[in-house]
C-alpha positions in Angstrom: 73.3 42.5 111.5 76.3 42.0 114.3 74.8 41.9 117.6 73.0 39.3 119.8 69.3 40.0 120.5 66.1 38.2 120.7 65.0 36.7 117.7 68.3 36.2 116.1 70.5 33.0 115.8 74.0 33.6 117.5 76.8 31.3 117.1 79.5 31.0 119.5 82.4 28.9 120.3 82.3 28.3 124.4 84.1 26.2 127.2 82.4 25.5 130.2 84.5 24.9 133.7 83.6 23.8 137.1 85.0 25.5 140.3 87.8 23.4 140.4 88.8 24.9 136.9 88.1 21.5 135.1 86.6 21.5 131.6 83.3 20.0 131.5 82.1 21.1 128.1 83.8 22.9 125.0 83.1 23.5 121.1 86.6 24.0 120.9 88.1 22.0 118.1 84.6 21.6 116.5 81.8 23.6 115.5 80.5 26.4 117.5 77.1 26.3 119.1 74.3 28.2 117.5 71.2 29.2 119.6 68.3 31.4 119.0 68.6 34.1 121.3 65.7 34.6 123.6 64.0 31.3 123.3 65.4 29.7 126.6 68.0 27.2 124.3 70.5 27.7 126.7 71.0 28.4 130.4 69.4 31.8 131.4 72.3 33.4 133.1 74.5 32.7 130.3 71.9 34.0 127.4 71.1 37.1 129.8 75.0 37.8 129.6 75.2 37.6 125.7 72.5 39.8 124.8 74.3 42.7 123.0 77.6 41.3 122.4 79.1 41.4 118.8 80.6 39.4 116.3 84.4 38.8 117.3 83.4 39.7 121.1 84.7 37.4 123.9 83.5 37.2 127.4 84.1 35.0 130.6 80.6 34.5 132.5 80.0 33.1 135.4 76.3 31.6 136.1 75.2 30.8 139.4 73.0 28.0 139.9 69.7 29.8 140.2 70.4 30.9 136.6 72.1 27.6 135.6 70.8 24.4 136.2 68.9 25.1 139.5 69.4 24.4 142.8 69.3 20.6 143.4 65.7 19.5 144.8 65.9 16.5 147.2 62.3 15.5 145.9 63.8 14.9 142.4 66.0 12.4 144.2 64.4 8.7 144.4 65.5 5.2 144.9 63.0 2.6 142.9 63.0 -1.0 142.4 65.8 -2.3 139.9 63.4 -4.6 138.3 61.9 -1.3 137.3 64.5 -1.1 134.5 64.6 -3.5 131.5 67.0 -6.5 132.3 69.3 -5.9 129.5 69.7 -1.9 130.5 73.0 -0.6 131.3 72.2 0.3 134.9 75.0 1.6 136.4 76.3 5.1 138.5 76.5 8.0 136.0 73.7 6.4 133.5 70.9 8.5 131.8 67.8 7.6 130.9 64.6 9.3 129.8 61.6 8.3 131.7 57.8 9.7 131.0 56.4 12.3 132.6 52.7 12.7 133.6 51.9 14.7 130.4 53.6 12.0 128.3 56.7 14.3 128.3 60.6 12.5 128.4 62.3 13.7 131.6 66.0 12.9 132.0 67.3 11.1 135.2 70.5 10.0 136.2 71.5 7.0 138.1 73.4 7.8 141.3 73.5 4.3 143.0 73.0 1.0 142.2 72.5 -1.7 144.7 70.9 -5.7 144.0 67.6 -4.3 144.8 67.6 -0.7 144.5 68.3 2.0 142.0 68.7 5.7 143.2 67.7 7.6 140.3 68.1 11.9 140.3 65.9 14.0 137.6 68.1 16.7 139.0 70.5 18.1 136.1 74.1 16.7 137.0 75.0 20.3 137.2 72.3 21.6 139.3 73.9 23.7 142.5 77.2 24.4 140.7 78.3 27.7 139.3 79.3 27.3 135.8 82.2 29.5 134.4 81.7 29.9 130.6 84.4 31.4 128.1 83.0 32.5 124.8 83.6 33.9 121.6 80.8 35.5 119.3 81.1 33.8 116.1 78.5 35.3 114.0 74.9 36.3 114.4 71.8 35.6 111.6 68.4 36.2 111.4 66.7 32.8 111.7 64.7 30.9 109.1 60.7 31.0 109.0 61.2 27.2 110.3 63.6 27.8 112.5 61.1 30.7 114.4 58.4 28.2 114.3 60.3 25.2 116.2 62.1 27.8 118.7 65.3 26.5 117.8 68.2 27.0 115.1 68.8 24.1 112.4 72.6 24.1 112.3 75.2 26.8 111.6 73.1 28.0 108.3 69.4 27.0 109.2 69.5 24.3 106.3 70.2 21.3 108.3 67.6 19.2 108.8 65.4 19.4 112.0 64.8 16.7 114.5 
């Protein structure tokens, strides 16, 4: 097995850049990224472009916002009272918090502005609205373990790491 397809664990090295060519994230110098192909573990536009690649392949992939982190939704930006946060919380622009959604699920939010009385929070991903520029290399492809299939994501490079 050497081809990326639905239901396999693909292991890739990647570098992500923005339109200005700045590196936003990279596996360079560290472990490659394992993901379960077809399980929405990575942004849809990247997953679609990786399908069919083989071990040793490299590819530059541009992902439009609609297939990346989405287009910013103004309804997901709001001002809340400063006292909605614990007094000792490090509330500053760029900070990330988890708030509880209506169904109890955690929703990541980012602080974009802080005044004495209010905090502006944004539930849009910080990369929403941006084209993502990936350079990838396929390092390995393997079958998932039964536990990885059940959980819908890989447990590390070999499948034997402890799951979360």
